[in-house]
C-alpha positions as protocol buffer text, in pm:
chain_id: "A"
residue {
  index: 1
  type: MET
  ca { x: -1928 y: -1690 z: 1063 }
}
residue {
  index: 2
  type: VAL
  ca { x: -1749 y: -1399 z: 927 }
}
residue {
  index: 3
  type: SER
  ca { x: -1965 y: -1182 z: 666 }
}
residue {
  index: 4
  type: LYS
  ca { x: -1866 y: -1163 z: 299 }
}
residue {
  index: 5
  type: ARG
  ca { x: -1804 y: -789 z: 339 }
}
residue {
  index: 6
  type: LEU
  ca { x: -1535 y: -836 z: 604 }
}
residue {
  index: 7
  type: LYS
  ca { x: -1385 y: -1121 z: 397 }
}
residue {
  index: 8
  type: THR
  ca { x: -1346 y: -892 z: 93 }
}
residue {
  index: 9
  type: ARG
  ca { x: -1162 y: -609 z: 280 }
}
residue {
  index: 10
  type: VAL
  ca { x: -871 y: -850 z: 391 }
}
residue {
  index: 11
  type: GLN
  ca { x: -645 y: -976 z: 123 }
}
residue {
  index: 12
  type: HIS
  ca { x: -426 y: -1269 z: 142 }
}
residue {
  index: 13
  type: GLY
  ca { x: -83 y: -1195 z: 296 }
}
residue {
  index: 14
  type: GLY
  ca { x: 21 y: -858 z: 330 }
}
residue {
  index: 15
  type: THR
  ca { x: -17 y: -615 z: 660 }
}
residue {
  index: 16
  type: LEU
  ca { x: -317 y: -520 z: 871 }
}
residue {
  index: 17
  type: VAL
  ca { x: -210 y: -194 z: 1064 }
}
residue {
  index: 18
  type: LEU
  ca { x: -424 y: -103 z: 1360 }
}
residue {
  index: 19
  type: ASP
  ca { x: -441 y: 268 z: 1474 }
}
residue {
  index: 20
  type: ALA
  ca { x: -579 y: 371 z: 1786 }
}
residue {
  index: 21
  type: GLN
  ca { x: -951 y: 317 z: 1704 }
}
residue {
  index: 22
  type: GLY
  ca { x: -884 y: -23 z: 1561 }
}
residue {
  index: 23
  type: LEU
  ca { x: -680 y: -131 z: 1870 }
}
residue {
  index: 24
  type: SER
  ca { x: -947 y: 44 z: 2095 }
}
residue {
  index: 25
  type: LEU
  ca { x: -1239 y: -141 z: 1929 }
}
residue {
  index: 26
  type: HIS
  ca { x: -1047 y: -478 z: 1963 }
}
residue {
  index: 27
  type: VAL
  ca { x: -978 y: -395 z: 2328 }
}
residue {
  index: 28
  type: ASP
  ca { x: -1342 y: -315 z: 2377 }
}
residue {
  index: 29
  type: GLY
  ca { x: -1466 y: -644 z: 2231 }
}
residue {
  index: 30
  type: ASP
  ca { x: -1607 y: -521 z: 1903 }
}
residue {
  index: 31
  type: GLU
  ca { x: -1711 y: -825 z: 1721 }
}
residue {
  index: 32
  type: GLY
  ca { x: -1651 y: -661 z: 1381 }
}
residue {
  index: 33
  type: MET
  ca { x: -1292 y: -567 z: 1451 }
}
residue {
  index: 34
  type: ARG
  ca { x: -1239 y: -925 z: 1611 }
}
residue {
  index: 35
  type: ALA
  ca { x: -1363 y: -1071 z: 1281 }
}
residue {
  index: 36
  type: ARG
  ca { x: -1162 y: -859 z: 1056 }
}
residue {
  index: 37
  type: ILE
  ca { x: -837 y: -938 z: 1254 }
}
residue {
  index: 38
  type: GLU
  ca { x: -931 y: -1319 z: 1264 }
}
residue {
  index: 39
  type: VAL
  ca { x: -960 y: -1307 z: 883 }
}
residue {
  index: 40
  type: ALA
  ca { x: -648 y: -1125 z: 837 }
}
residue {
  index: 41
  type: GLU
  ca { x: -454 y: -1359 z: 1035 }
}
residue {
  index: 42
  type: ARG
  ca { x: -613 y: -1666 z: 868 }
}
residue {
  index: 43
  type: ASN
  ca { x: -522 y: -1519 z: 532 }
}
residue {
  index: 44
  type: GLY
  ca { x: -152 y: -1481 z: 638 }
}
residue {
  index: 45
  type: SER
  ca { x: -157 y: -1117 z: 710 }
}
residue {
  index: 46
  type: ARG
  ca { x: 59 y: -965 z: 993 }
}
residue {
  index: 47
  type: VAL
  ca { x: -126 y: -746 z: 1218 }
}
residue {
  index: 48
  type: VAL
  ca { x: 90 y: -460 z: 1348 }
}
residue {
  index: 49
  type: TYR
  ca { x: 74 y: -141 z: 1529 }
}
residue {
  index: 50
  type: SER
  ca { x: 303 y: 149 z: 1568 }
}
residue {
  index: 51
  type: ALA
  ca { x: 484 y: 175 z: 1895 }
}
residue {
  index: 52
  type: VAL
  ca { x: 305 y: 520 z: 1962 }
}
residue {
  index: 53
  type: THR
  ca { x: -40 y: 353 z: 1920 }
}
residue {
  index: 54
  type: PRO
  ca { x: -74 y: 220 z: 2267 }
}
residue {
  index: 55
  type: LEU
  ca { x: -29 y: 579 z: 2411 }
}
residue {
  index: 56
  type: GLU
  ca { x: -342 y: 656 z: 2249 }
}
residue {
  index: 57
  type: VAL
  ca { x: -527 y: 360 z: 2389 }
}
residue {
  index: 58
  type: ARG
  ca { x: -448 y: 344 z: 2761 }
}
residue {
  index: 59
  type: ARG
  ca { x: -692 y: 168 z: 2973 }
}
residue {
  index: 60
  type: THR
  ca { x: -712 y: 66 z: 3362 }
}
residue {
  index: 61
  type: GLY
  ca { x: -816 y: -231 z: 3551 }
}
residue {
  index: 62
  type: LYS
  ca { x: -930 y: -548 z: 3342 }
}
residue {
  index: 63
  type: ALA
  ca { x: -944 y: -354 z: 3035 }
}
residue {
  index: 64
  type: ALA
  ca { x: -549 y: -268 z: 3067 }
}
residue {
  index: 65
  type: ASP
  ca { x: -494 y: -645 z: 3124 }
}
residue {
  index: 66
  type: ARG
  ca { x: -690 y: -716 z: 2788 }
}
residue {
  index: 67
  type: LEU
  ca { x: -484 y: -442 z: 2608 }
}
residue {
  index: 68
  type: ALA
  ca { x: -151 y: -581 z: 2724 }
}
residue {
  index: 69
  type: TYR
  ca { x: -259 y: -934 z: 2612 }
}
residue {
  index: 70
  type: LEU
  ca { x: -366 y: -815 z: 2271 }
}
residue {
  index: 71
  type: LEU
  ca { x: -36 y: -598 z: 2215 }
}
residue {
  index: 72
  type: SER
  ca { x: 170 y: -909 z: 2290 }
}
residue {
  index: 73
  type: ARG
  ca { x: -26 y: -1107 z: 2007 }
}
residue {
  index: 74
  type: PHE
  ca { x: 49 y: -825 z: 1743 }
}
residue {
  index: 75
  type: ASP
  ca { x: 369 y: -698 z: 1600 }
}
residue {
  index: 76
  type: LYS
  ca { x: 492 y: -376 z: 1743 }
}
residue {
  index: 77
  type: LYS
  ca { x: 676 y: -162 z: 1493 }
}
residue {
  index: 78
  type: PRO
  ca { x: 925 y: 85 z: 1629 }
}
residue {
  index: 79
  type: VAL
  ca { x: 942 y: 446 z: 1541 }
}
residue {
  index: 80
  type: THR
  ca { x: 1269 y: 415 z: 1342 }
}
residue {
  index: 81
  type: ASP
  ca { x: 1466 y: 717 z: 1166 }
}
residue {
  index: 82
  type: ASP
  ca { x: 1304 y: 569 z: 838 }
}
residue {
  index: 83
  type: VAL
  ca { x: 956 y: 582 z: 989 }
}
residue {
  index: 84
  type: VAL
  ca { x: 1027 y: 958 z: 1115 }
}
residue {
  index: 85
  type: ALA
  ca { x: 1178 y: 1045 z: 779 }
}
residue {
  index: 86
  type: ALA
  ca { x: 862 y: 899 z: 576 }
}
residue {
  index: 87
  type: ALA
  ca { x: 626 y: 1080 z: 812 }
}
residue {
  index: 88
  type: ARG
  ca { x: 799 y: 1412 z: 760 }
}
residue {
  index: 89
  type: THR
  ca { x: 758 y: 1338 z: 387 }
}
residue {
  index: 90
  type: LEU
  ca { x: 398 y: 1243 z: 428 }
}
residue {
  index: 91
  type: LEU
  ca { x: 313 y: 1573 z: 622 }
}
residue {
  index: 92
  type: ASP
  ca { x: 486 y: 1783 z: 366 }
}
residue {
  index: 93
  type: ALA
  ca { x: 307 y: 1599 z: 81 }
}
residue {
  index: 94
  type: ALA
  ca { x: -24 y: 1613 z: 232 }
}
residue {
  index: 95
  type: GLY
  ca { x: -3 y: 2001 z: 361 }
}
residue {
  index: 96
  type: LEU
  ca { x: -52 y: 1887 z: 717 }
}
residue {
  index: 97
  type: ASP
  ca { x: 60 y: 2024 z: 1026 }
}
residue {
  index: 98
  type: GLY
  ca { x: 301 y: 1814 z: 1226 }
}
residue {
  index: 99
  type: HIS
  ca { x: 181 y: 1948 z: 1567 }
}
residue {
  index: 100
  type: GLU
  ca { x: -187 y: 1829 z: 1502 }
}
residue {
  index: 101
  type: CYS
  ca { x: -121 y: 1524 z: 1275 }
}
residue {
  index: 102
  type: LEU
  ca { x: 220 y: 1377 z: 1436 }
}
residue {
  index: 103
  type: VAL
  ca { x: 61 y: 1044 z: 1551 }
}
residue {
  index: 104
  type: ASP
  ca { x: -130 y: 1001 z: 1235 }
}
residue {
  index: 105
  type: ALA
  ca { x: 179 y: 1052 z: 1007 }
}
residue {
  index: 106
  type: LEU
  ca { x: 370 y: 801 z: 1224 }
}
residue {
  index: 107
  type: VAL
  ca { x: 116 y: 546 z: 1194 }
}
residue {
  index: 108
  type: VAL
  ca { x: 68 y: 600 z: 810 }
}
residue {
  index: 109
  type: ALA
  ca { x: 438 y: 606 z: 768 }
}
residue {
  index: 110
  type: THR
  ca { x: 472 y: 255 z: 954 }
}
residue {
  index: 111
  type: ALA
  ca { x: 205 y: 140 z: 732 }
}
residue {
  index: 112
  type: ALA
  ca { x: 377 y: 260 z: 415 }
}
residue {
  index: 113
  type: LEU
  ca { x: 701 y: 82 z: 522 }
}
residue {
  index: 114
  type: ALA
  ca { x: 506 y: -261 z: 565 }
}
residue {
  index: 115
  type: THR
  ca { x: 458 y: -568 z: 343 }
}
residue {
  index: 116
  type: PRO
  ca { x: 206 y: -527 z: 89 }
}
residue {
  index: 117
  type: PRO
  ca { x: -93 y: -514 z: 47 }
}
residue {
  index: 118
  type: VAL
  ca { x: -149 y: -289 z: 327 }
}
residue {
  index: 119
  type: LEU
  ca { x: -471 y: -201 z: 501 }
}
residue {
  index: 120
  type: LEU
  ca { x: -496 y: 40 z: 787 }
}
residue {
  index: 121
  type: VAL
  ca { x: -774 y: 61 z: 1013 }
}
residue {
  index: 122
  type: THR
  ca { x: -882 y: 370 z: 1133 }
}
residue {
  index: 123
  type: SER
  ca { x: -1155 y: 609 z: 1233 }
}
residue {
  index: 124
  type: ASP
  ca { x: -1013 y: 925 z: 1076 }
}
residue {
  index: 125
  type: LYS
  ca { x: -1184 y: 1055 z: 760 }
}
residue {
  index: 126
  type: SER
  ca { x: -956 y: 1348 z: 712 }
}
residue {
  index: 127
  type: HIS
  ca { x: -592 y: 1331 z: 798 }
}
residue {
  index: 128
  type: VAL
  ca { x: -538 y: 963 z: 749 }
}
residue {
  index: 129
  type: PRO
  ca { x: -663 y: 925 z: 403 }
}
residue {
  index: 130
  type: ALA
  ca { x: -474 y: 1228 z: 303 }
}
residue {
  index: 131
  type: LEU
  ca { x: -166 y: 1077 z: 444 }
}
residue {
  index: 132
  type: CYS
  ca { x: -236 y: 744 z: 281 }
}
residue {
  index: 133
  type: LYS
  ca { x: -274 y: 928 z: -56 }
}
residue {
  index: 134
  type: ALA
  ca { x: 74 y: 1107 z: -2 }
}
residue {
  index: 135
  type: ALA
  ca { x: 218 y: 766 z: 73 }
}
residue {
  index: 136
  type: GLU
  ca { x: 158 y: 668 z: -278 }
}
residue {
  index: 137
  type: ALA
  ca { x: 437 y: 907 z: -372 }
}
residue {
  index: 138
  type: LEU
  ca { x: 706 y: 748 z: -165 }
}
residue {
  index: 139
  type: PRO
  ca { x: 964 y: 550 z: -355 }
}
residue {
  index: 140
  type: GLY
  ca { x: 894 y: 179 z: -306 }
}
residue {
  index: 141
  type: SER
  ca { x: 597 y: 211 z: -85 }
}
residue {
  index: 142
  type: PRO
  ca { x: 292 y: 21 z: -123 }
}
residue {
  index: 143
  type: LYS
  ca { x: -52 y: 180 z: -152 }
}
residue {
  index: 144
  type: VAL
  ca { x: -188 y: 205 z: 195 }
}
residue {
  index: 145
  type: LYS
  ca { x: -567 y: 155 z: 194 }
}
residue {
  index: 146
  type: PRO
  ca { x: -750 y: 320 z: 492 }
}
residue {
  index: 147
  type: ILE
  ca { x: -1040 y: 95 z: 620 }
}
residue {
  index: 148
  type: VAL
  ca { x: -1278 y: 334 z: 817 }
}
residue {
  index: 149
  type: VAL
  ca { x: -1432 y: 201 z: 1119 }
}
């Protein structure tokens, strides 16, 4: 049974984006993350991750096998020229350093180019919310709502 709290966080359609923490929790068997993904899929949302995210979530042994299986179930979004340009704009708008926040910027840019409504599962409470707020200024970009786990 999925809690009402989880049901209210995932809207119909749209996109659920997993950053490294969201994916890590799922790989490690976190029931809350599993439920959130199930609800998203049941509601017709696409579950996606940036092509750079697995680099932060490396595993070995059986956990590596589980990671490979889960990655095969979700949509991998490539780091295209459009994603890089959006990430650059987000970093500038948020006043963040590209060296420190590069991966976060690429993940949020990936989310900003996704089908709305967009939820981004993250554990970051500083850079990602700032980048999500900056994404609101991108032309044609949907609002990217960070869900802190």
